C-alpha positions as a Markdown table, in Angstrom:
| # | Residue | x | y | z |
|---|---|---|---|---|
| 1 | Met | 69.3 | -12.3 | 8.0 |
| 2 | Met | 68.5 | -9.0 | 7.9 |
| 3 | Arg | 65.5 | -9.7 | 10.2 |
| 4 | Ser | 67.5 | -11.2 | 12.9 |
| 5 | Ala | 69.8 | -8.6 | 13.2 |
| 6 | Gly | 67.5 | -5.8 | 13.4 |
| 7 | Val | 65.0 | -8.0 | 16.0 |
| 8 | Ala | 68.7 | -8.7 | 17.9 |
| 9 | Gly | 69.1 | -4.9 | 17.8 |
| 10 | Cys | 65.8 | -4.2 | 19.3 |
| 11 | Trp | 66.7 | -7.0 | 22.4 |
| 12 | Ala | 70.0 | -5.3 | 23.2 |
| 13 | Leu | 68.4 | -2.1 | 22.8 |
| 14 | Ala | 65.3 | -3.0 | 24.9 |
| 15 | Thr | 66.9 | -4.6 | 27.6 |
| 16 | Pro | 68.0 | -2.5 | 30.0 |
| 17 | Leu | 64.3 | -0.5 | 29.2 |
| 18 | Val | 62.7 | -3.3 | 30.2 |
| 19 | Leu | 64.6 | -3.5 | 33.6 |
| 20 | Ala | 64.5 | 0.4 | 34.1 |
| 21 | Ala | 61.0 | 0.4 | 32.7 |
| 22 | Gln | 60.1 | -2.3 | 35.2 |
| 23 | Thr | 60.4 | -0.3 | 38.4 |
| 24 | Glu | 58.5 | 2.9 | 36.9 |
| 25 | Thr | 54.6 | 2.1 | 36.8 |
| 26 | Gly | 52.0 | 5.1 | 35.5 |
| 27 | Ile | 50.6 | 6.3 | 32.6 |
| 28 | Phe | 53.1 | 7.3 | 30.5 |
| 29 | Ser | 55.5 | 4.2 | 31.5 |
| 30 | Leu | 57.5 | 2.5 | 28.9 |
| 31 | Asn | 57.6 | -1.4 | 29.0 |
| 32 | Leu | 59.9 | -2.5 | 26.7 |
| 33 | Gly | 58.5 | -6.5 | 26.8 |
| 34 | Leu | 55.5 | -5.4 | 25.8 |
| 35 | Phe | 57.0 | -2.6 | 23.1 |
| 36 | Val | 58.8 | -4.9 | 21.9 |
| 37 | Trp | 56.1 | -7.9 | 21.4 |
| 38 | Thr | 53.6 | -6.0 | 20.3 |
| 39 | Ile | 56.2 | -4.9 | 18.0 |
| 40 | Val | 56.7 | -8.0 | 16.7 |
| 41 | Leu | 53.2 | -9.1 | 16.5 |
| 42 | Phe | 52.7 | -5.9 | 13.8 |
| 43 | Val | 55.4 | -7.6 | 11.4 |
| 44 | Leu | 53.6 | -10.6 | 11.9 |
| 45 | Thr | 50.2 | -10.2 | 11.8 |
| 46 | Leu | 51.5 | -7.5 | 9.0 |
| 47 | Val | 53.3 | -10.6 | 7.1 |
| 48 | Val | 49.9 | -13.5 | 7.8 |
| 49 | Leu | 47.8 | -10.6 | 6.2 |
| 50 | Ala | 50.4 | -9.6 | 3.1 |
| 51 | Lys | 51.2 | -13.4 | 2.6 |
| 52 | Trp | 47.4 | -14.3 | 3.0 |
| 53 | Val | 44.2 | -11.6 | 3.3 |
| 54 | Phe | 45.8 | -9.1 | 0.9 |
| 55 | Pro | 46.0 | -11.3 | -2.0 |
| 56 | Leu | 42.5 | -12.9 | -1.4 |
| 57 | Ile | 40.6 | -9.0 | -1.0 |
| 58 | Ala | 43.1 | -8.1 | -4.0 |
| 59 | Gly | 41.7 | -11.0 | -6.4 |
| 60 | Gly | 37.9 | -10.2 | -4.6 |
| 61 | Leu | 38.6 | -6.4 | -5.2 |
| 62 | Glu | 39.9 | -7.2 | -9.0 |
| 63 | Gln | 37.2 | -9.8 | -10.0 |
| 64 | Arg | 34.5 | -7.2 | -8.1 |
| 65 | His | 36.4 | -4.8 | -10.7 |
| 66 | Asp | 36.3 | -6.9 | -13.4 |
| 67 | Lys | 32.3 | -8.1 | -13.0 |
| 68 | Ile | 31.2 | -3.5 | -13.1 |
| 69 | Gln | 33.4 | -3.6 | -16.4 |
| 70 | Gly | 31.5 | -6.4 | -17.4 |
| 71 | Ala | 28.6 | -4.9 | -16.9 |
| 72 | Ile | 29.1 | -1.6 | -18.3 |
| 73 | Asp | 30.5 | -3.3 | -22.1 |
| 74 | Asp | 27.1 | -4.8 | -21.8 |
| 75 | Ala | 25.7 | -2.2 | -20.6 |
| 76 | Leu | 27.2 | 0.5 | -23.8 |
| 77 | Ser | 26.6 | -3.1 | -25.6 |
| 78 | Ala | 23.0 | -3.1 | -25.2 |
| 79 | Arg | 23.0 | 0.7 | -25.4 |
| 80 | Asp | 24.5 | 0.6 | -28.4 |
| 81 | Glu | 22.0 | -2.1 | -30.1 |
| 82 | Ala | 19.0 | -0.2 | -29.0 |
| 83 | Lys | 20.1 | 2.8 | -30.9 |
| 84 | Gly | 20.2 | 0.2 | -33.9 |
| 85 | Leu | 17.0 | -1.6 | -33.1 |
| 86 | Leu | 15.8 | 2.2 | -32.5 |
| 87 | Ser | 17.0 | 3.5 | -35.9 |
| 88 | Gln | 15.6 | 0.1 | -37.5 |
| 89 | Gln | 12.4 | 1.0 | -36.3 |
| 90 | Glu | 12.3 | 4.5 | -37.1 |
| 91 | Ala | 13.0 | 3.4 | -40.4 |
| 92 | Ala | 10.0 | 1.1 | -40.2 |
| 93 | Leu | 7.9 | 4.0 | -38.7 |
| 94 | Glu | 8.6 | 5.9 | -41.7 |
| 95 | Ala | 8.0 | 3.0 | -44.0 |
| 96 | Ala | 4.8 | 2.8 | -42.8 |
| 97 | Arg | 3.9 | 6.5 | -42.8 |
| 98 | Ser | 4.8 | 6.3 | -46.6 |
| 99 | Glu | 3.2 | 3.2 | -47.4 |
| 100 | Ala | 0.2 | 4.7 | -45.6 |
| 101 | Arg | 0.2 | 7.8 | -47.6 |
| 102 | Glu | 0.9 | 5.9 | -50.6 |
| 103 | Met | -2.4 | 3.6 | -50.1 |
| 104 | Leu | -4.4 | 6.7 | -49.4 |
| 105 | Glu | -3.1 | 8.6 | -52.5 |
| 106 | Asn | -4.3 | 5.6 | -54.4 |
| 107 | Ala | -7.7 | 5.4 | -52.3 |
| 108 | Arg | -8.2 | 9.1 | -53.7 |
| 109 | Arg | -7.3 | 8.8 | -57.6 |
| 110 | His | -9.3 | 5.7 | -57.4 |
| 111 | Ala | -12.2 | 7.6 | -55.4 |
| 112 | Asp | -12.0 | 10.4 | -58.0 |
| 113 | Gly | -11.9 | 7.6 | -61.0 |
| 114 | Leu | -14.5 | 6.6 | -59.5 |
| 115 | Arg | -16.7 | 9.4 | -59.4 |
| 116 | Lys | -15.3 | 10.7 | -62.9 |
| 117 | Glu | -17.2 | 7.0 | -63.9 |
| 118 | Met | -20.2 | 8.2 | -62.3 |
| 119 | Leu | -20.6 | 11.6 | -63.4 |
| 120 | Glu | -20.0 | 9.6 | -67.0 |
| 121 | Glu | -22.3 | 7.0 | -66.6 |
| 122 | Ala | -24.8 | 9.9 | -64.5 |
| 123 | Arg | -24.7 | 12.3 | -67.4 |
| 124 | Ala | -25.1 | 9.2 | -70.3 |
| 125 | Gln | -28.3 | 8.5 | -68.3 |
| 126 | Gln | -29.4 | 11.6 | -68.6 |
| 127 | Ala | -28.7 | 11.9 | -72.1 |
| 128 | Gln | -30.4 | 8.4 | -72.6 |
| 129 | Met | -33.5 | 10.3 | -71.2 |
| 130 | Leu | -33.5 | 12.9 | -72.7 |
| 131 | Asp | -32.8 | 11.4 | -76.5 |
| 132 | Asp | -35.8 | 9.4 | -74.9 |
| 133 | Ala | -38.4 | 11.2 | -73.6 |
| 134 | Arg | -37.7 | 13.4 | -76.7 |
| 135 | Arg | -38.3 | 10.3 | -79.3 |
| 136 | Glu | -41.6 | 9.9 | -76.8 |
| 137 | Ile | -42.3 | 13.2 | -77.4 |
| 138 | Gly | -41.8 | 13.6 | -81.1 |
| 139 | His | -43.9 | 10.2 | -81.4 |
| 140 | Glu | -47.2 | 11.2 | -79.2 |
| 141 | Arg | -46.5 | 14.6 | -81.6 |
| 142 | Asp | -46.6 | 12.8 | -84.5 |
| 143 | Arg | -49.6 | 10.0 | -82.9 |
| 144 | Leu | -51.8 | 14.0 | -82.4 |
| 145 | Arg | -51.3 | 15.2 | -85.6 |
| 146 | Glu | -52.3 | 12.7 | -87.6 |
| 147 | Glu | -55.1 | 12.3 | -84.6 |
| 148 | Ile | -56.4 | 15.9 | -85.3 |
| 149 | Arg | -55.7 | 15.4 | -89.4 |
| 150 | Arg | -58.6 | 12.3 | -88.5 |
| 151 | Asp | -60.3 | 14.6 | -87.0 |
| 152 | Ala | -60.5 | 17.5 | -89.1 |
| 153 | Val | -61.1 | 14.8 | -92.4 |
| 154 | Asp | -63.9 | 13.7 | -90.4 |
| 155 | Leu | -65.2 | 17.3 | -89.8 |
| 156 | Ala | -64.9 | 18.3 | -92.9 |
| 157 | Leu | -66.6 | 15.7 | -94.1 |
| 158 | Ala | -69.7 | 16.2 | -91.5 |
| 159 | Ala | -69.9 | 20.0 | -92.5 |
| 160 | Ser | -69.3 | 18.6 | -96.4 |
| 161 | Glu | -72.2 | 16.6 | -95.9 |
| 162 | Arg | -74.4 | 19.0 | -94.4 |
| 163 | Leu | -73.5 | 20.9 | -97.0 |
| 164 | Ile | -75.0 | 18.6 | -99.2 |
| 165 | Arg | -78.3 | 17.8 | -97.4 |
| 166 | Ala | -78.8 | 21.3 | -96.6 |
| 167 | Arg | -78.0 | 22.6 | -100.5 |
| 168 | Leu | -77.9 | 26.2 | -99.3 |
| 169 | Asp | -76.6 | 28.6 | -101.1 |
| 170 | Ala | -73.0 | 30.0 | -101.4 |
| 171 | Glu | -73.6 | 32.4 | -98.1 |
| 172 | Glu | -74.4 | 29.6 | -96.1 |
| 173 | Asn | -71.8 | 27.6 | -97.0 |
| 174 | Arg | -69.1 | 30.3 | -96.3 |
| 175 | Arg | -70.7 | 30.0 | -92.5 |
| 176 | Leu | -70.6 | 27.1 | -91.9 |
| 177 | Val | -66.9 | 26.8 | -92.8 |
| 178 | His | -66.2 | 29.8 | -90.7 |
| 179 | Glu | -67.7 | 27.5 | -88.2 |
| 180 | Phe | -65.7 | 24.8 | -88.8 |
| 181 | Val | -62.8 | 26.2 | -88.5 |
| 182 | Ser | -63.1 | 28.1 | -85.3 |
| 183 | Asp | -64.8 | 24.9 | -83.8 |
| 184 | Val | -61.0 | 23.2 | -84.9 |
């Protein structure tokens, strides 16, 4: 109702101006009919835009806003998930480093144990070899002593035999014994 009054008022004002404007020509001349139709078409276009086009544009903008907000939310959740995965990876890496250190320590302890065991075994073998060599030297010394005794007895018998054969006097016996002792 209000619109009708406004449009009618515009017609009422525009009628005398239309007659006056028809007589004038020029760049600054006012054509009331053109003016009224321009206003009517502008309002009509504005109504059509407001009723059908602006809601579509607003809906599209709202959808775009929702899509962008969803992407931002997804990015934030992905960032939080990535931080969680990074902390898990760092924990796993630290656990692996700790395990590697422990394995190295165990290997060092095992190597030290093997080294000590090998040293003990080498020392035991060395002691065994020394004992064997001492026993062998002792047996060889005893064998040589026995051989020397046999040789000494054989020499004493040989000297005795010479003495008896020669039936020499005491002076000659002393010389032969000294000779025998110097040979030994």
